[in-house]
N, C-alpha and C positions, 0 to 999 in steps of 0.2 A: 660518593652521595649516593644513596638509593633514587632510583627513579621517581618513587612516589614523593620524593621532594622537592624536585624541581617542578617549576609552575609550565604546564604545557599551554600554546595559544594555536588554535588551528582556525583556518577559514578554508572555503570550496569556491571554488568557480566551477559551475554546473552548466555545459552546452547541452542542447534540448532542441532537437530537429522538430518543426514544426509540423501540423497537420494541414500543410496545404497541399493543393494540385499542381502548383506551378513553383519554378524556381523565386529565388528573391529578387533577381533582377531582370529574367527574360521569361518568355512562355514556356522553356522546355517540362515537361511533365516531372512530376517528383514520384518515383516508383521504386520498386526495389525487385531483384531478380531477374532484372533486363540485361542482353549481353552486353557486354562492357563498350563503354566509350560510343551508345548507341542514343544516349540522352544529352545531345550536347547541340551546342550553335555557336555563333561568332561570339556573341555575348558572354556565356560561361567558359568557351576556351579563350578568352582573352583577346581574341583579332584585334588588329589595329582599328579605329573608325567606328568598332561598335559599340553603341552606348545603352547604359542601362536603364531600366523601367522600374519604378517602384512596384512591389506587390503589396497593394493595400490591405490585402487579408492578412499577411504577416505581420505588419504594423499592428492592425486590430487584436491579434491572437495576443501579442505582447502585452498592449495596454490592459486586456482582459485578465493575463496573469497579473498585472502590476494592481490592479482592482482587487483582487482574490487574495494578494499577498499584502495588502494595505498601503502598496504604494503611492506616492504622488508621481504625476505626469505633467513636466515642465510645458509651458503654453507653446513652447517652438522646440524640435528637435532636428538635429541636423546630422549629416553621414560626412565619414572621414576616410581618408586612405591611411591605412597600416602598411607599411613599408616594410617587407623582408625578402629574402628569398628563401623559397623552400620549392621542392617540383611539384608539389602538388598543390599549388597555387598558380596557376598559366599566366597572370597577368603581374607578379612578382610584388603585387599588394593585394591586402583583402580591403573591400568595402566592408566599413565596421562603423562605430560610434565611441566618440572620445570624450567630449567636455559637455555633451548636452544629448544623452541616452532619454529612452522612452519612459523610464521609471527609476524613482530614485527613493531609498528607504524603504519602509515595510518591513516584513519578516515572516519566520516559517514557524510555525507549533511543531512541536516534539510530539508525534501520539505515542502514547505507552507502546501500542503494539509495534511501533516501528524500530524498538531498541531490538537489539538481537534477544533472542529468547533468554539468554543466558545472563542477562543483564535487566532484564524487565522486574524483578524484584529488588533492584538497589539502586532505583531512579536516584543519583542525587538532587538533581533539580526538576520535579515534576513541574509539567504543565511550563517548560521554559519555552520560550520563545526566541529563535536565532534571528538576529538583527540583519536586514540586508543593505548592502552599500547603494546598489543598482542592478538594472536589468536593461541590458542594449541587444540592440539586433544585430546580424552582422550576416555574411555569407559561408558557407562550411566549405571545406576543401575537398579535393578529390580524394580517393581511397587507394593507400600504396599498399603493396603486396610484396615482401621480400623474402626471396629465391636463396637459392644457396650462392649464385653468383651474379644473380641480375635482380633488379626491382620492376615490376609492372606497375602502372596507374590506370586506374578508371576513371573519366572523370564523368559520370553518370552522377555522383553525389556533390561535384563541385556546383556551388552556387545555391545550393539548398538553404532554405531562411534557419538560421541557426539564434537561438535564443540564449545570452549568456547570463546565467543568475550569479551573482557575486555576492558574497556573504562577508558581513564585517569579521573580524579575527576576535568569532563571538563562542567558539566551540572548543570545549575542555578536554573531551578525551575521544578516543577513536569509537567508542560505542555513540556517542552525541552524534560525530560524525554519519554513524549508521542511521540514526533514525532521522537526521535532517536529510538523508538523500531517500529514505524510503518515505518520509512526509512527503518530500517535495514531488517525488513520483507520483503519490495519489492524487496530489491537489492538482497537477497538469492532466492527468489521466480525468480527474473530475468535470474539469472544466472544457476537457476535448480540445488540449492544446497538441499534446503529444501522447504518442504512445508510450514513450519513456523506456524503450527496450533496449538494456543496455546491450545485450548478447548482439541486436542488431546495428550498434552504434547510434540508438537515436536519443542516446543519453550518453553523457561521458562526463569526467571529472578531474580537474585537476585540484590537489591540494598544496595549501601552504600551511607548514608547520614550523614553530620553533619553539625552543625551551629556554628559560633562565633560571637562576637560582631565585632561592625565596627573599623576595624584599627589594628585588632588582627592579627598578621603575622602567627601564626602558625593556621593549621586547626584544627578544635573542636575535639574531640574523635568521632570516627567514629563506627556509627551503622548499624548491616547488619540486611537486612529485609529478611529473605528466601523463594525461591520457589513460588514466585507471577507467578499465570497462568493468568492472563489475562493485557491487557493495561490497562484497568478501575481500577483493582483492584492496578497497579503500581501507578497511578496517586492519588487514596484516599488515599492509605497508607502512599505514602511520604508527601500530606497535614498533615494527624494525625501525623505523626512523626514528623515532622519540628515543628508542632504547640505544641507537647508534648516537646518537647527538649527544646524550646524558654521558655517555661512555666515554666520550673523547672530551667532552669538556672536564669531567674527571681527572684525564689524562694531560690535561692542561692544552688542548689543542683548540683553537680558537675557528668557531663555524664560520665559513663566507657565504654570503648570499649567492647560490647557484640552482640549477635544475638538474634533478636527478630521474630517472627512469625504476619502474618498478619491474622485476625479473622474477616473475612468479614462479617459474620452474624450480629455481633454488632459493627463494623467499628472500631475497636483497633487494635495497635499492641501491644504484649505480650510476656514478656521475655521469652527466651530459655535457654540459658548458655552465660556465657564470650567466648567471642572470641579468636578462635584458633589464632595464628599465623604460620607463613611457618614452621618453627622450630619444632611445634606441630606435624606436620605431619610426621615429620623423612625421608623427600625425600630422595632416593638414587639411582642410576640409575640400570634400570631391568638389571638384569644378562641374561635374555634369549631373548633379543631384541639388535640385532644391530642396531647401529645410522643409519643414512639415508642421502645419498648423493642429495642434492635437485636439483644442478643447470638444469640438463638435465629435470627435471619433471616441473621447473618453465617455460624453453623453451617448453615443449610440451604443457604447459596450457596457455602459451601466447596469442595465436592464437585463442584461445575459450573465450576470456573477452567478454561479449557482449555489445550492446550498453546499457548503464544505465539510468533510468529514464530522469534524467535532462538533459542527451545527446539528448535523444530522443525527448523531449519536446522543447528543441533550435530547432531541424531539424525541427517538425513539423510546427513552427512556420514559419521558414524559406523557407521549401519547398513547403507546402500546404497553407501558406497563413492564417491558423488560428490564434484567438487569443492568448497571454500569458495564460490567465488563462482556454483556451479550452485546450490547448495544456497541460497544466499541469493536466488535468482532465484525458484526452486522454492516457496519457502517465503513470497515475497513478498505471495501472496496466498493465501485460504485456499481457494478451488475450484482454484485451479491445484494447491496442494498435495495436495488430496484427488484430482486427476487423476492426479498422479505417481504415489502412493500406491497407487492401482487398478491401473496400468499395470505399476507396478516390482514388488509383490507376487508373489511364485512367477515371476519372468521369470529368464532365462538370466544377463542381466547387468542389474543396475538401473541402473549407471552409463551405460550405452547408453542404456536408457528415458531416461535423464535430459537426455541429450546430444541425442536425437531429441525431446524436449519443445520443449526450447529452441531448437536450431538450426532446426527443421523446422515442427514445430506450431505453434508461436507465431508464427515467420515468415510461416504462411500467415494467422493470424487478423490480426497486424496489419495484412497488406496489403489485405484486405478491411474492416477496422475491428471485425471480431468478438472477443469476450471469449471466455476458455475454457470458461463457459458454453454458448455458441452452437456449440463444436467438432462438427463432424459425425461424426469419429472417435472412436470410445470406446476407452477405456483398454483391454479386452480386444484389439481391432484392432490397436491400438498395440504392444502385448506380442506379440501372434504375429508382426509384421513383425518386428521384434526379435531376438524368439527362432531366426526363417528368417536371420537375417544371421548370429547369432553360432554355428550349426550349421552354415554352410557351405551351406545350399540355398539361397540365394541372394546376393548379392553386394551390397556398401553402395550401391554405383553404380549397379545396376539398382535395387535397392530405392528410391533417391532419386528418379531422374530416371524411372522407368518404373512402378514399382507406387503408391509413395505418392500421386502426382497422381492417380492415377486411383482410389484408395482414398477420397480426399478428395472426387473430383466425383460416383463414383457409390455409393459405400457399401459395395462388394465387398468381400469378406475379401481378405487379401493372397495364402494361397494358391489362392484360385479367379483370381486377376488373372494369378498366376504359369502357371498350368497354361492359360488361355486364350488367352495371349499367346507361349507355347512357351519361358519365360524359366528352365525347370529348368537345373539346372548338367550340367556336363560329366559322361554319366556313363562315357564309354569314355577309362578312362586312355591308352590308345594315342594316340588323337586330341588330347591334352593333349601328350603327347610330341612329335607332329608340330608343333603350334604353337611349342613352347620350341625345337626341333632349326630352325623356319624364322626365329625372332627371333634365335637365335645365329648363324645364318649370315649373315644380312641386318645386323647390328652389328658387325662385328670392334672396331672401336677401342673400344667401350664394354665388350666381354670382356675384351680386352687389360686396362682400366682396371679390371675386377674384379680379374682373376690378378694385376695389381699391388698389390692389396692397398685399392683403394679400394670398401668393401663398399657404400655408398650408391648406385651404379652401377647395382646389380642391380635396383634398384626400377625403372629406366629400362625395363628387359629385361621388368619384371612387370607394367611398365604397357603394353607393347605386346603381350605375349601374349593381356593382357586386351580388348585391342581387335580382334586376330584372332577373338577365341571371343565376341565381342559383347558382354563381360562376362559370359558363364557359367560361366566358369573360375572353382573355388574359389581365391582368392589365395592363402590358404595353402599349399594343394598344389602352385599355381605358383611359389612361393618353394622350397618343396622340391624339385621336379623340376632347376629351373635350378641350383640349388646343388650339387645331386647331380651334373649333367652338367659344369658347370663344373670342379668339384672333379675328377673323371674326367680330363677332358681335361688338365687340369693337372698330374696324375700321369702320365698317359702320355708326356707331352711330356718329362718330368723322367728317364723312364727311357730 
């Protein structure tokens, strides 16, 4: 049976490290790049008698995330011990949350630009919101590094606040999984919750996937893919695993609930172990941590909910007049949206500002591998440039070809560059008349096309005048002069 005939069900468990100054249950700082095992204490090393203390900031960040994603927060939330043996968890149990997490329900909207580029033109469910099961808070484990014959462990990361966002089995394709991860990352960054950098391990993903034959009501056996550390790895592993399960079902091989790992080098998933259920972890309430009453914390965080990407996108369209596509690009990153708004504020044409950000600023940055935070052009400088274009004191072509590149390389203001290069617009209307007369005389066939009713043909004449003036002529003025001259000539010929 073709893979397309099977019904695929995907759920994601995303772990995001929170941007707190200290760890979840102790005062050790959260920092990156420090010497191994230098940011530890008896609490995060699991020493006997060391007692945990809750990090209120981490709880508030999790509640804020829930508010951004439309979750509800139970009035009381508690902490539980999740028992298992791993060498990267010094206590041999993890402080987590089981039946009373901080957030329940909610959903993640799938933004169009969050899909892979090759899938953006054929999105099966535009505007889809993937439903969430829960968001709970726990402590991260240490970082294990495996060498040829040995392994080393760095406990600096152990105890870092880790938020786990669990979706419903509500994702249908690997491409939707990509959109979910990218959209969620956007929202976490917008809220200042996490940097969500998967390369640094600040955001990690476990995937649950099953397939079933058409018409089968029960979900297929769930296979978990552990610790995927990039969005592309999530997509590739899902495609492989879906194909593997379908192929084995076609061969009559029943699937068994299990955990597999993704080998990025060979492009395959590999069996790790039979999947544990919640009772295997022997959850029980942690005796050292009191439950948390949440209503006051929810009300404290409610005013801090930021404008989210889809909300900002809608406002950019209505307030600044940019196209829906431009608004989606400009709102796709918090820093990019802030740059655009700063430049568009009080601009003669915010729409022109938006087009320049997308077509020129981002193009230059992409070529050099930089982000908007690295942009050498300030928002004020960009606004000055676009205002000069709108006022007619600088042509769009000269701005793009002469002025903008030098602004990027030297940091000089647009007006300064225009003056230094002698790019001021033609001040003598007589000179413009001479250019128009010359173009009309040199292009009789085009002139006849214009007189014959081909209005678009006049654009060729405008281009020739701009070329003669070396871009200094005001395009609007050129059009007015040409139209006037051609109308006069047409009228005189009729007489």
